[in-house]
N, C-alpha and C positions, 0 to 999 in steps of 0.2 A: 748322265752318269759322270761323275768326276774321275779324274785320273786315279785318285786314291781308291775309289770304289771299284774301278776296273782292276787295279792291282790286287786289291783284297779278294775279289772274286776269282782271279786267276790263281792266287796263292791258295785259296780254299779248295779249288778244283784239283790242283796239284797235290795238296795235302791229302785229300780224300783218295786220289789215285794211288799215292804212295802207301797209304794205310791199307787199301784193298790189296795192292800188290804184295805188301809185307805178309799178308795172311795166306798167300798162295805158296805152294811148295817150291823150294829152290831148285829141286832136281826134276828132270823129266826124261823119259825114254820114249822114243818114237821109232817106228820101223816102216819102211816101204820097200817093195820089190817090183821088178819088172822083167819080163821076158825080152831078150834082145836077140835080133836076127844076126848073130855073129858068134864065132867060137869063143871059148873061154880065153884062148891065147890072144885073139884079136881084142876082146874087151879088156883084158888085163893090160895090154899094150896101150890102149887109149886112156884108161883110167890112171895108169902110172906115169904117163907122159905129161907131167904137170905144165911144162912150158908151152904145150900145144893147146891147153884149155881154151884160150881166147878164140881159137878157130871154130869151136863148136858150142861153147858155153855162153849163153847170153849174160850180159852184165859185166863181163870182165874186159877191161881195156888191155891189160897185159899181165904177164907173170914173170917174176924174176927168181932166180935161184937164191937161196939163203944159205946160211952157214950149216955145217954139220953139227947136230945137237945129239949128244949121247950116242954117237955113232950112226945116226940116221940123218938123211937129207931133210932140208926144210926149204920152203919157198914162200914168196910173197905174192898174194893175189891182189891186184889193183882193181877195185870196184868203181872208183871215181878218181879224178886227178889227185885228191889228197886223202883218199880212204884206202888203206891197205890192210890186209889180213895176213898174219904170219901163221903158217901151218907147218907141221912136220909129220913124218912117218913115225908112228909110235910102236908099230909091230907089223910083221910081214911073214906070211907063208906064201911063197910065190905061186901065183895062179890059183890060189885057194882063198886067202884071207889077207886083208889089208886094213890097218888101223891108222887113221890120221887124227891129229889133234891140234887145237888152237895153241899158240905159243905167245907168251907175254906175261908181264907182271901187272897186277891190278886191273885185269880185264873185267868188264861187267858180266861177261859170259865165259865160262870155261867149258869146253866140250870136246867130244870125240865122235868120229864116224867110224864104224866098223863095217867094212864091205865084205860080203862073202860071194864067191863066184861058183855057181853050180851048173854043170852041163845039163841041158834039157832039150831033147828032141832036135838036135842039130844046132841049137843055139845056146844061150846062156841065161840063167836067171841070176840077176844081180840083186842082192838084198843089202840094204843100208840100215844100220841101227844107229840112231843118234842118241848119245847120252850127254846131257848138258846140265850145268849148274848155272842158274841165273841169279846173280847176287843183287843187282840193282832192282828194287821193288817196282819202280816205274816201268822198266824194261820187262820185268816179269809179267806185269799186267798187260803190256802191249803184246807180248808173245802169246798170251792166253786169248786175248780178245781180237787182235788185229792180224797178227802173223801166225798162222797155225803151225804147230810143231813139225808137220810133215812138209811144209811149203818148200824149203830149200832142197830137201831130198827129191821131192817131186819134180822140181824144175831141172835138177841135175839129171835125173833118170829120163825125163822126157827128152831133154836135149841129147843125151847119150843115145837114146833109141833112134832119134832122127839121124844122128851122125852115123849110126850103124846100119842105116838103110831101111828103117821101118819105124812105125809109130804104134805103140801098144798102150795098154792101160796100166797105170801104176796102181798097185794094190797096197793098202795100208794094213799092216799086221798088228796083231795084239801081242804085246811083249810084257814080261813080268820082270821087274827090277829085283835082282837078287844081290848084286854088288854094283856099286856105282863109283868108279874112279876115273873120271875123264882127265 
């Protein structure tokens, strides 16, 4: 096979992937929940202490405080030496509900996580609802075929459960999209 044929084959595969991805919906909603062996107060403290995330969340090298945006704090999560994700609090009802969202211009994904904290038998049920818009068709295809929509939430919840002294089972919930504004 010549260089040109290899190049043409790669271009055809990428073109087909982009076409398939462009046919998938841009928006998705996914939800996961987990019972945690800690009080709502304790779970709230852990989840809202963003700078402490690298001590219990796998894959984070460090977290830095960011600027105040629209009156809410923001922070940067460093996943690798040159990969950082900018997040901010978009809504808060202390010890009941927290909304965080991605920040940035021209991102391939715009999204938000809504956390709800419910007391349950001496512990807490933490539910996360992810609402995303994936603009890049190749990334849309990858998020459908390779990286399940629940994956990031499940890793977060599993690590949080371990940090709170127990390991439970994460449940995926069925959600209905009525309004989508990440």
